[in-house]
C-alpha positions in Angstrom: -0.9 4.0 -7.3 -2.3 5.0 -3.9 -4.2 1.9 -2.8 -4.9 3.4 0.6 -6.9 6.2 -1.0 -9.1 3.9 -2.9 -9.5 0.9 -0.7 -12.3 2.4 1.3 -14.3 2.8 -1.8 -14.7 -1.0 -2.1 -17.7 -1.0 0.3 -19.6 1.3 -2.0 -19.6 -1.0 -5.0 -22.7 -3.1 -5.5 -22.5 -6.8 -6.5 -26.0 -6.5 -8.0 -24.9 -6.7 -11.6 -25.5 -10.1 -13.0 -23.2 -11.5 -15.6 -24.3 -14.3 -17.9 -22.0 -17.3 -18.1 -22.2 -17.8 -21.8 -19.7 -15.0 -22.8 -16.8 -16.1 -20.6 -17.4 -19.7 -21.5 -17.3 -19.0 -25.2 -14.0 -17.1 -24.8 -12.5 -19.8 -22.7 -13.3 -22.4 -25.2 -11.2 -20.6 -27.8 -8.1 -20.9 -25.8 -5.5 -23.5 -26.9 -5.1 -25.5 -23.7 -3.5 -28.9 -23.0 -6.9 -30.2 -21.9 -7.2 -32.5 -24.9 -4.1 -34.4 -23.8 -5.7 -35.5 -20.6 -3.1 -33.6 -18.6 -4.3 -30.9 -16.2 -2.8 -27.4 -16.6 -1.5 -27.7 -13.0 0.7 -30.7 -14.1 1.9 -29.4 -17.5 4.4 -26.6 -18.1 3.5 -24.4 -20.9 6.0 -22.1 -22.6 5.5 -19.1 -24.8 6.9 -21.1 -27.7 3.9 -23.5 -27.5 1.3 -20.8 -27.5 0.5 -18.9 -30.7 -1.6 -15.8 -31.1 -4.9 -16.2 -33.1 -4.8 -15.3 -36.7 -5.6 -11.6 -37.1 -5.3 -10.9 -33.4 -5.1 -7.4 -32.1 -5.2 -6.2 -28.5 -6.5 -3.3 -26.4 -4.8 -2.8 -23.1 -5.9 -0.6 -20.2 -3.2 1.2 -18.3 -2.8 4.1 -15.9 -1.6 7.4 -17.1 1.3 7.3 -14.6 2.7 4.1 -15.9 1.9 4.6 -19.6 5.6 5.1 -20.5 6.3 1.5 -19.5 3.3 0.0 -21.4 4.1 1.9 -24.5 7.6 0.4 -24.6 6.5 -3.2 -23.6 3.7 -3.1 -26.2 6.3 -2.2 -28.9 8.4 -5.1 -27.9 5.5 -7.5 -27.9 4.3 -6.4 -31.3 7.8 -6.8 -32.7 8.0 -10.4 -31.4 4.5 -11.6 -32.1 3.3 -9.3 -34.9 0.1 -8.5 -32.9 -0.9 -4.8 -32.9 -1.5 -3.3 -29.4 -3.6 -0.2 -28.6 -3.4 1.3 -25.2 -6.2 3.2 -23.5 -5.7 5.1 -20.2 -8.0 3.9 -17.4 -7.2 4.3 -13.7 -6.5 0.8 -12.3 -9.0 1.4 -9.4 -11.7 2.0 -12.0 -11.0 -0.9 -14.2 -13.1 -3.6 -12.6 -16.2 -1.4 -12.6 -15.6 -0.5 -16.2 -15.0 -4.1 -17.1 -18.3 -5.1 -15.4 -20.0 -2.6 -17.7 -18.1 -3.0 -20.9 -16.9 -6.6 -20.8 -20.2 -8.4 -21.8 -20.8 -5.8 -24.6 -17.3 -6.4 -26.1 -16.1 -2.9 -25.4 -13.5 -3.6 -22.8 -9.8 -4.1 -23.1 -8.4 -7.6 -23.7 -5.9 -7.2 -20.9 -6.5 -5.1 -17.8 -4.6 -4.1 -14.7 -5.8 -3.4 -11.2 -4.8 -3.8 -7.5 -5.4 -7.3 -6.3 -8.0 -6.3 -3.6 -10.4 -5.8 -6.5 -9.9 -9.4 -7.7 -12.8 -10.9 -5.7 -15.4 -8.7 -7.4 -14.0 -9.4 -10.8 -13.6 -13.2 -10.4 -16.9 -13.8 -8.7 -18.6 -12.0 -11.6 -16.9 -14.2 -14.1 -15.1 -11.3 -15.8 -11.7 -12.9 -16.0 -10.0 -15.9 -17.6 -7.7 -17.9 -15.2 -4.0 -17.8 -15.7 -3.9 -21.4 -16.8 -1.3 -21.7 -19.6 1.4 -20.0 -17.6 0.3 -20.9 -14.0 3.4 -23.0 -13.2 5.8 -20.5 -14.7 4.1 -17.5 -12.9 4.0 -19.3 -9.6 7.7 -20.3 -9.8 9.0 -16.9 -10.9 7.2 -14.6 -8.4 7.1 -14.1 -4.7 4.7 -16.2 -2.6 2.8 -13.1 -1.4 2.2 -11.9 -4.9 0.9 -15.3 -6.0 -1.5 -15.3 -3.0 -2.6 -11.8 -3.9 -3.6 -12.7 -7.5 -5.3 -16.0 -6.5 -9.0 -16.2 -5.7 -10.9 -19.1 -4.4 -8.0 -21.4 -5.3 -7.7 -20.2 -8.9 -4.7 -18.2 -10.2 -6.0 -15.3 -12.3 -3.3 -12.7 -12.3 0.1 -12.1 -13.8 1.9 -10.1 -11.1 4.1 -7.2 -12.1 4.7 -5.0 -9.0 4.3 -5.0 -5.3 3.4 -2.0 -3.3 3.7 -1.5 0.4 5.0 1.2 2.8 8.2 1.7 4.7 9.9 4.1 7.1 11.2 7.3 5.5 13.7 9.2 7.8 15.7 12.4 7.7 19.4 11.4 8.2 20.2 14.8 9.5 17.8 14.2 12.4 18.0 10.4 12.8 21.5 9.1 12.5 20.4 5.4 12.1 17.0 4.0 11.3 15.4 2.6 14.4 15.1 -1.2 14.6 12.1 -1.3 16.9 9.2 0.9 18.0 10.9 0.9 21.4 13.7 2.7 19.7 11.3 5.1 18.1 9.7 5.9 21.4 13.0 6.5 23.0 14.1 8.9 20.2 10.7 10.6 20.3 11.0 11.5 23.9 14.1 13.6 23.0 12.8 15.1 19.8 9.0 15.7 19.9 8.0 19.2 20.9 4.3 19.8 20.4 4.6 23.6 21.0 7.0 23.8 18.1 5.1 21.3 16.0 8.1 19.0 15.8 7.4 15.3 15.9 9.7 12.3 15.9 7.3 10.2 13.8 4.1 10.9 11.9 1.8 8.6 10.0 -1.9 8.3 9.3 -3.0 7.0 12.6 -6.7 6.7 11.6 -6.1 4.7 8.4 -6.1 0.9 8.7 -3.9 0.5 5.7 -0.9 2.1 7.5 -1.8 0.6 10.9 -2.0 -3.0 9.8 1.5 -3.7 11.3 0.0 -3.1 14.7 -2.7 -5.7 14.1 -0.8 -8.4 12.2 2.8 -8.4 13.5 1.8 -9.9 16.9 -0.8 -12.3 15.5 -3.9 -10.4 14.4 -5.4 -10.7 10.9 -8.4 -9.5 8.9 -9.8 -12.8 7.7 -8.6 -16.3 8.3 -7.2 -18.8 5.8 -4.9 -16.2 4.1 -7.7 -13.7 3.9 -10.3 -16.0 2.3 -12.5 -16.9 5.3 -15.0 -14.1 6.0 -16.4 -15.9 9.0 -13.0 -15.9 10.8 -12.4 -12.3 11.8 -9.0 -11.7 13.6 -8.8 -8.0 14.2 -9.8 -8.4 17.9 -7.8 -11.5 18.9 -5.1 -11.4 21.6 -2.3 -10.7 19.1 -4.1 -7.7 17.6 -4.8 -6.2 21.0 -1.1 -6.6 22.0 0.0 -4.8 18.9 -2.5 -2.0 19.3 -1.3 -1.3 22.8 2.1 -0.5 21.2 0.2 1.7 18.7 -1.6 3.5 21.6 1.7 4.1 23.4 3.1 6.1 20.5 0.6 8.9 21.3 3.2 10.1 23.8 5.5 11.2 21.0 2.8 12.1 18.5 0.2 14.0 20.6 -1.9 14.9 17.5 -5.5 13.8 16.8 -5.8 11.4 13.9 -8.1 13.7 12.0 -5.4 16.4 12.0 -2.9 14.1 10.3 -3.4 14.4 6.5 -1.0 13.5 3.7 -0.5 17.1 2.8 0.2 18.2 6.4 2.6 15.3 7.0 4.4 15.8 3.7 4.9 19.5 4.5 6.3 18.8 8.0 8.6 16.1 6.8 10.0 18.1 3.9 10.6 21.0 6.3 12.5 18.8 8.8 9.8 19.2 11.5 8.9 15.5 11.3 11.9 13.2 11.5 10.2 10.0 10.3 7.2 9.1 8.2 5.6 5.8 7.4 4.5 6.1 3.8 4.5 4.4 0.4 6.8 4.7 -2.7 4.5 7.2 -4.3 6.1 9.9 -2.0 9.6 8.9 -3.0 10.2 11.4 -5.8 8.9 14.4 -3.9 10.9 13.4 -0.7 14.1 12.9 -2.7 13.6 16.4 -4.3 13.1 18.0 -0.8 15.7 16.2 1.2 18.3 15.0 -1.3 21.1 13.0 0.4 19.5 13.5 3.8 16.7 11.0 2.8 16.7 7.5 4.1 14.3 4.6 3.7 14.2 1.5 5.9 11.8 -1.3 6.8 9.2 -0.6 9.4 10.5 -1.0 13.0 9.8 -4.3 14.7 6.8 -4.7 17.0 6.9 -7.0 20.0 10.3 -8.3 18.9 9.0 -9.4 15.5 9.5 -7.9 12.0 6.7 -5.6 11.2 4.1 -7.1 8.8 2.6 -4.5 6.4 -0.2 -4.6 4.0 0.8 -5.1 0.4 -1.0 -4.4 -2.8 -0.2 -6.5 -5.9 -0.6 -4.9 -9.3 -1.2 -7.5 -11.9 -2.4 -8.0 -15.4 -5.6 -9.9 -16.0 -7.2 -11.3 -19.1 -10.8 -10.2 -19.9 -13.1 -13.3 -20.1 -14.8 -11.8 -23.1 -11.7 -11.2 -25.2 -11.8 -12.4 -28.8 -8.1 -13.3 -28.7 -7.5 -15.2 -25.4 -4.2 -16.7 -26.6 -2.8 -13.3 -27.7 -4.1 -11.7 -24.5 -2.5 -14.3 -22.2 0.8 -14.1 -24.1 0.8 -10.3 -23.6 0.1 -10.6 -19.9 2.9 -13.1 -19.5 5.3 -11.1 -21.6 4.5 -7.8 -19.8 5.1 -9.4 -16.4 8.4 -11.1 -17.0 11.6 -10.4 -15.2 12.8 -8.1 -18.0 9.4 -6.3 -18.1 9.4 -5.8 -14.3 12.9 -4.3 -14.4 11.8 -2.0 -17.2 8.8 -0.9 -15.1 11.2 -0.2 -12.2 13.4 1.8 -14.5 10.5 3.8 -15.8 8.4 4.4 -12.6 10.4 3.1 -9.6 8.1 0.1 -8.9 9.1 -2.9 -6.7 9.2 -6.1 -8.7 7.5 -9.3 -7.7 9.8 -11.5 -9.9 12.3 -13.3 -7.7 15.2 -12.9 -10.1 14.4 -9.2 -10.6 14.4 -8.6 -6.9 17.9 -10.1 -6.7 19.3 -8.0 -9.6 21.9 -5.3 -9.1 19.4 -2.8 -10.5 17.2 -3.3 -7.4 19.8 -4.2 -4.8 21.9 -1.2 -5.6 19.0 1.3 -5.2 18.8 2.0 -1.5 15.3 3.3 -1.7 13.7 0.6 -3.8 15.6 -2.1 -2.0 14.2 -0.9 1.3 10.7 -1.2 0.0 11.6 -4.6 -1.5 12.8 -5.7 1.9 9.6 -4.7 3.5 7.5 -6.5 0.9 9.2 -9.8 2.2 7.4 -9.2 5.5 4.1 -8.0 4.0 0.7 -9.7 3.5 -1.5 -9.0 0.5 -4.8 -7.4 1.3 -7.6 -9.9 1.2 -9.2 -10.0 -2.2 -12.6 -11.4 -1.3 -15.6 -9.0 -1.9 -16.1 -8.9 1.9 -12.9 -6.9 2.3 -15.0 -3.9 1.5 -16.8 -4.4 4.8 -13.7 -4.0 6.9 -12.4 -0.5 6.2 -15.2 1.7 7.7 -15.5 -0.2 11.1 -11.7 -0.4 11.6 -11.1 3.2 10.5 -13.8 4.3 13.0 -12.2 2.2 15.8 -8.6 3.5 15.4 -9.4 7.1 16.3 -11.3 5.9 19.3 -8.2 4.1 20.5 -5.8 6.9 19.4 -7.7 10.1 20.2 -9.9 9.0 23.1 -7.7 6.4 24.8 -10.4 3.7 24.5 -9.6 0.1 25.4 -8.3 -1.7 22.3 -10.1 -5.0 23.1 -13.5 -3.5 23.6 -13.2 -1.2 20.7 -12.0 -3.9 18.3 -14.7 -6.3 19.5 -17.3 -3.7 18.4 -15.6 -3.3 15.0 -15.4 -7.1 14.5 -19.2 -7.4 15.2 -19.9 -4.6 12.7 -17.9 -6.4 10.1 -19.7 -9.7 10.9 -23.1 -7.9 10.6 -22.1 -6.4 7.2 -20.9 -9.7 5.9 -24.1 -11.4 6.9 -26.2 -8.7 5.4 -24.3 -9.1 2.1 -25.3 -12.8 1.8 -27.2 -13.7 -1.3 
C-alpha cells in the first residue's frame, strides 16, 4: 500500500463525529480477561489455548484487494483450527477508519480491520477499537520495537502488527557497480553521471514529498513530534539537527537539477526503467515492475548515510485491529493474533512480498535469502514509525510546501522550517477541543 499517497489526506478528515461510549464498553465487557484474578493483563501471559471463541461466533474481516490472496488462505487455516466461519470484504486499508467510524456503532463494520498505523490516533481517540490486551505480552515480545511503537496509542497497545513498509535505494547494477554507502558517495558519482541535457540523472526521488525526505530531517537529530511522536507541542522539524540534514538535501540539487514539481512517480519510473536514472529512493510497491524492467541488473540497498549516521526513514506499520463493537471479541482477538503470527507473516511475504515485523520471521532464510526483501528489512531497522496522533495530519501540508522552497528556490532551510513549524503549531492549536 502506498502510504505516501494517502498520508496527506489525514488533514482533511474531521474529528467532529461523536461516538457514544456505551457500545465499546459493552463489547469490552464480553471479553474473557484475567481481570477477575486480580492480575493485570500487563503482568499475565495469555496464550491462544486459554482463549476460546464465543459459541456461534462468526467473523467479518476487511482486507485490501491487493492482499486478499493472503487473507483467503489465513482465514481457511483459522476456520479449520477454531471452527469459526470467516467472511472477507474488500475495503482499502486507508478507507477503513472512516468506514469504521460510520459503520461501527451501527453494527455494520467488520470484526477485524487493517489499516496503516498513522490512522490509529483517529480510531483510538474515537473509541472504535479494543486494546490488544489478551496477547499484549506475546505481541510485544515477538515483534520489532518500531512496530510496537507504531501500533500503540496513548500508552495502550491496540494493534497486532503484520508488516512493515518503508523505502530503500533501488539501483541499476549496470550503471552503479556498488550501492553507495553515503550521500557523499552519491554526490561524487552524480558529478560523473548526471547530464541534464540528455535527461540522465544519478539519483531521483520525490524531493517535494516529506515521506521520502524524512531521512534528511531525522538522521541528524530532527523529528516531527517529541516523545516518540506523541507530544504535539514539541515540534522538531526546525531544530539544529533537521537543518543540518536538509543542507545535505539541498546540496543534492547539483546532481538532480530538476524542480520538485517535475518529479512524479510516473516520470521517475519511466526514467529508471530506461536506464536514464541510476538510482531511485522508493518503496516495495515498485519492486515487481522494476524487476520486470531490469531483471538481474536491479539492486536494492539501505538508504545512504547522512552526516556519518545510518539514514532514518519513515515506516508505516500495517496491523490488524479489533472493532470495539464486535459481537465476538474473543474470536476477533484470536483471529488478529493468528493472522499476525510468524507463520502468517511469512505466508504474507510469500504471497505479496511484504516485510515482516515478527523478529523470528525476519531472521528466517525465506527473508534473509531474498536480496530485495532483506534490503527493505535492513532499512526498517533504522526506521521510525510515522506519528499516529491525530495532529500528524497537520504536518504534511506545511512541510510539503517548505521542501520545494528549499529545493527549487534555494531558500534558507532554517527560516523555511521555522515558518512550517509555526504553521503546524497554529493548526494544532486550532484543532483544540
